[in-house]
Phi, psi and omega in degrees: 000132182279138187265135186256123170244119180261123177284155177313320181295317190296308181303318181283330175291326175288322178296321180287327181282343188252356178225164176276149187293136179203159178281139181248120170246120185250132165283105189270310182057046187254141178221149170239138176191184185311324184276336176226074197289336186217145171197153178264131174262125177215156179268171181288335177277357183252137184278348190216160184288142178266315182231148172244132180248139186218147170240128180240117183305321171234124016258034180083071186228141171235128181236149184236106191239136175280140186258140181244134175211179177301333188268333182191158186237113186245140183219159190250137173283119189210175180223155177291139174236012184097146180074026188058022180254162185218148174236142178293160177267129175279135187257146169288170179286148183059036178269134173257174186267007182299136171072010188253105187230000183271080186252133184232145182274318190193139354265156181238126178249128169269339167206146175206117175299336174277355180238078194290344186263025175245021194273035179296346185250327189293118181075006191258024176070193187283133186223150177264134160239160182248137177230168181218147176231135178238126178262113185296336190282334185244337186063026168288162183224133182241127177255137188229140173243146179240139171258124187227163174215128182245121190284172194300331178282338179082025183236022175209125174249126180246137180255109191264319180214167168221141176235134177200157178273142180272011174252119188283359191278060179052044174276138180245109188284156176254139192291169178278200183236021179276355183278175183255024186224056182279136174292124177306329185283344185075006181261166176286092193290325181303307184288342184275347187266104180260126183217115180222153182226130189215156354283157181234109357282159188246171177231291184273327187201166165224153186252128172275129162254113192215118173272055171199170185277128183275121174264319178194168174218158178220147179243128175239145173285170182296336182273000176101354182292131177285122185263327182193143176214126173230147181248102178189172185249029174280111186274005168251125177236126187293136184235355184303340180268354182270138174290160175311132175157190177243132184241166166245122187260128166250128177246140173249116195229174178299337183261001173125201184248134177209158186231153180214148174291138183221119190257122175247127179243000000 
């Protein structure tokens, strides 16, 4: 009997051609912890693992890593946190993927005791993160959300659900309503948070463009060291005292906390 090997792309192509596009929600119920420190995350319609999850007892880290192969490249919607590390962006309930483009493959930390300002997920209940899968053979793109939970101790990550559209043609599924971060206004606060820093690169100063009230800002070196922190609403920041290089500017505003890269020349 002839053995038939179907690649992930072939399976998905057949799936797309023979069914009408629709949102698929899978209950995954996967966990990584000391007893189960590593696993591959995949969907029922995929022949191979798409993401790898890891738990490291020392230094107390949980990572969510996109896998790259000849069939697909998978990445996580993330932001830089210094030291060459990245943290996933927490999505609000009922968020779509429009204009969400900062996807990183590796490494993504959901919790790390050495990076204390990345604890957006530790003990915060069920939360959504966004991911994206690109198929090199066709350049089709697939957007996926995961409902996750990192326990209060930060030593267990649960993947509860995944949601994606079975049509690969750049369809962006909307997250559900199972998260613990419902905006009271009912609007998509992530997409309404406009935050820019210019000029890039800068010399004497940078200007913060923000459609929210600024409470404070912090400047970090790429190794995570705090360089400067000020509590004021001044959107013009002097950078003349900073050495040339790349920094992370973190703003605390009435709509939440967000970070941007800042280049000084």
